[in-house]
Every structure is written in structure tokens, then in C-alpha cells.
N, C-alpha and C positions, 0 to 999 in steps of 0.2 A: 480582428485586424483593423487597424486605423484606416480611415478613409484615404488619407494621403498616400499611405503605403499601398493600398489596393489600386488607386489610380496610377501610381508609378509602375506597379507590376503589370497592369493591363496595357499601359502605353509602351512597355518594353517589347511587346510583340508587334511585328510589322503589319500583321493582318489577322483579323478575326472573321470567321465565316458565320458565326452564330450570335444572335442578339440576347445576351444575358443581362439581367438587371439585378442590382444588389441593393442592400439597405442604403438609405440616404440618396437614392436617385442615381447612383453610379451605374454606368452601363458600359458594355463593350462597344467600340466604335464600328458601326456598320454604315458604310457610305450611302447605300441605296435602299429606299423603302422596299424595293422588290425583293431584296435579300431577306428582309424581315418577314414579308408576306410568304416567301417560299417555305420557310421553316414552320410557320403557323399552318399553312396548307398541308404540308407533309405530316405534321402532328395529327391533324384532323383525318387525313386520308388513311394512314395505316396504324398509327399508334392508338387512336381511339377505337379502331376496329379490333385491335389486340385486346384492349380492355373489355370490349363487348364479350369476348370469348371467356374472359377470366372473371366475370362478375364485377367488373369495375375496379379491381384491385390486383396487385401482384404480390400480395402478402404471402409469405411462405415460399417464395420462388427466388431462385438465383439466376442472374441474367449475365450472359456473355455478350458484350458489345464489340463486334469485329469491325475494325475501321472506325473507332469511336470519335475521331477528330477531337473537338474541345469538350466532348462529353454531354452534348445537348440531350440526346436520347437516353444516355445513362442517367442523367439527372431526372428526366421524366419518369424513368423506371423507379428510381429511389423515391420520388415524390408520390408514385402510385403504390408505394408500400413494399417494393422488392426488399428482401432480406439482405441481398448482397449483389453488387455489380462489379464485374471485371471488364475494364475497357482495354483494348489492344489496338495500337496504331503504329504504322510504319515510320511515322515522323515524330521525332522527339519533341519538337515544338508543340505539336498538338497534345501530346501527353502532358507536357508542362502546363498548357492552358487548362486542360481538364482538371489537373491537380489544383490549380489556382481557383477555379470555379467552385469546386467542392469544398475547399478550405474556406473560401469567402462566404459560402452558403452555410457553413457550420455543420456540414454533414459528418456524422460520427465516422472516424477513420476505419473502424472495424467493419463498416458496411460497404467499403469500396476499395479498389486498387486499380491503378492505371499503369500500363507497361508498354514500352516500345518493343516492337517485334513484327516479324513477318507472320501474317495470319495463317499461312500454310505450314509454318514451322513451329510457331509458339505453342508450348505445351500448357494449355489452359486447364487441363483436368477433364473429368467426365461427370461432374455433378451439377450441371446447369440445366434447369428446366426450360429456359427460354434463351434463344440466340437471336440477336439483332444483326443482320448482315445488310447494311444500308450503304449503297454506293460502292460496293466491293466487287461483286461478281463481274461487272462489266469493266473492271480495272485489272484483270489478270488473265493469264492464258491457260489456267488449270481449273476449270469449273468443277470437274469431277473430284479432284483432290480437295477443293474447298468444301464441297458438300459432304465428303467423307469426314472432314474435320468437324463440320457442324454436327453430324450424326454422332461422332465420337465424343462430343462434349456432353452427350446425354439429352439433347434437346427434345422436348415434347412439342414445343411450339417454336416455329422459326418465322421471322419476318424478313423478307428479301425485297429490297428496292433496287431496281436495276434498269438500265437501258435494255430494250428488247428488239430483236429482229422482227420484221413484219412478215417473215416467211411463214407459210401455213404448215410447213413440215417441222418435224422435230430435228432441229439442227442448230449448230453454233456458227455464226459468221465471224470470220477472221477480219479484224479491223485494226487500223493504225490510227490512234487518237491524235487530234491536233494538240491537245494539252497533255503531255506525258508526265507532268510533275508528280502525279499520284499513282502512276502505273506501277503495279507490283510485279517485279521480275522482268519478263520479256517486254520489248517495246510493242509487240503485237498483243492484242487481247481477243477474247472469244465472247461474242455477244449472243446470248441465248434467245431462241424463239420461245414463245409461251409454251408450246408443246414440248420443247426440249427440256425446259426447266421442270415442267410437271413430270415428265418421264424420268428425269434424273432423280428427282425427289422420290418418285414412286419406287425406284430400284432400292432405295434405302428405307422404305416402309412409311413414307409420308403421303398423306392426301394433300392436295394443293388447290387453292383458289386464287385466281387473279382478281384482285379487288376492284370493284367498280369505281371508276374515277368520280370523285365528288368535289373536284376543284371548283371553287367559286370565283377565283381571281387568278388569272394566269400570269400576272406580273411576276417575273422571275421564275416562271414555270414552263418556259417554252419547250423544254425537253419532254414534258408530259403531254404536250399537245399532239393530237392524232395518235395517241397510244405509243409514242416512241419510247416512253418510259412507263413502267408499271410497278406496282407493289404486289407482293404475293404473301399469303400466309400458308405455311405448311404445318401439318399436325400429325402426330402419331398418337391416335387414341381418342382425341377430342373431335367431335363432329363439327364440320365447318358449314353445315347447311344453312345456318342463320345468316351467314355473311353474304352481302350482295356481290355478285360476280360480274366482271366486265364482259359484255358480249364479245364474241370473236370479231375481229376486224373483217369487213367485207372483202371477199376475194377480188383481186385485180386481174382482169383478163390478160393473157400473156402478151397480146399485141400492144397493150397500153404500157407494158413494162419495157418494151423495146426502145432503144435510142431513137431519137427523131430522125437521124440520118438513115436508119434502116426503114422507118415508116415511109419515107419518100422514094425508096428504091423500087 
């Protein structure tokens, strides 16, 4: 692809969330350094941990990227040697961005496909060894159905990155998000606690580890501060003992959770 053509096609999109760089120094326009830092920190936080489990390579594995956006993690999977990646996203603009990125990177088309669709309804098949579910679980109201879809895809390893409830019990908090542009289905969503996610995964045969936060720069990462967001790796068959786990958050006494008006009564 000619440089001018690539620049024109990149500029045709009103917004990019991910910092891609191409030959000749061409890159996607990211207005804030914090957004660049965010994706690099996330790569280190959970994608490198995934590669630790697989011996540093995804060779021989097929990857399903649920909620793929512009294909940032799909590309990382391909670059790590994955045989094939299927990316699914609810927004057609993101699918088109991902297609442009892979075309500009010269990735062999037989190794990938991007499709627009609802992750709870899209028929991805059942021959994927790895599922990436990043920023999806906290954007929908049907976490059980989502995990059934993940298991049905054949996943041996699952990476989940999600906002989490600070509750110490296994429960899902009903929430109404300020930004509903990416909410899937209902305007209300279900935010899992750590225990709820682990129990849900366990019902479908997965061992789960909440990954230890290794964030070195919280610019653009405020949602990970104080464990409001965590990444998890779930496995069917492969031991997760080598992965560093995030310690449980300290329990907050009930009287500190009460509104200030009640404390003074």
C-alpha cells in the first residue's frame, strides 16, 4: 500500500484508540501520551503473562479476540506466532480499522478475519485454543452467557480484562455506565467480583488466577488503580501456579462503608 493511500485511510476514521506504527513512520493519531502508555502497560500486564504460559509463542494456536476494536491484541497474537486470529466487534468502524491495520502490516489474509457482530450471538465456531475477552465482560448484562460462549469456542486459555466489584462475595453488581457507547445490549451491565468471575469460570471447568498488577506508570490507567480493574487468566488443563496472583483487597469494615450522614446519626 502506498504511503499516501495509507495516510488517507487512517485519517478517514474520526478516532483511533490504539497506537499503531507502520513502515515509513506512519502512525495512527493518538492525542495523548497516556493512551499510548495504557496499551503498553496492558500488553505487559496480561499479554506477556499469557506468553509465559505458552513458552513465549502462540504457534499452533487459533485465537478468538472478542471485542477486538482495531485489532491491537489480535496483531500481538499474530506477531507471537498464532496460526489464525478471528476478531469480532460490535462496531463496524473498529472492524474496518482492524482490517486496515492488518492489510498495512502485510499479514497473510489466510491467517486472520475480522467480523462485525454481537459477541453473544456471533457463531465463531469451536476450534479456538485461546480466547481474548478484553473490556467486554463489564460492558454487558449477561456474563453467564458470555462465558458459555467462551467455553463453547473450545478455549483452553482465556484472558479476561474487566472492571471488578470490590465486594468480597461472589456476586455481580448492576451498574449504569456513564459512557454507554460500547455497551452491548441492555443499558445496564453486570460488574463481577473476583470471586464471582472465578466461580463462574469454575462451573465451566476453568482454573482462574487474578493477575498481580505490575503497572509501572498509571498514566491513562486510573481504572486499574486500587484494583478497580483486573486481568484474569483462566485455564482448562494448563497449570497456572507459575503466574503471580494479585492478593485479595483488604476487607473494609461495615461502618466505613456507611454513608457519612449515617455515621453522624
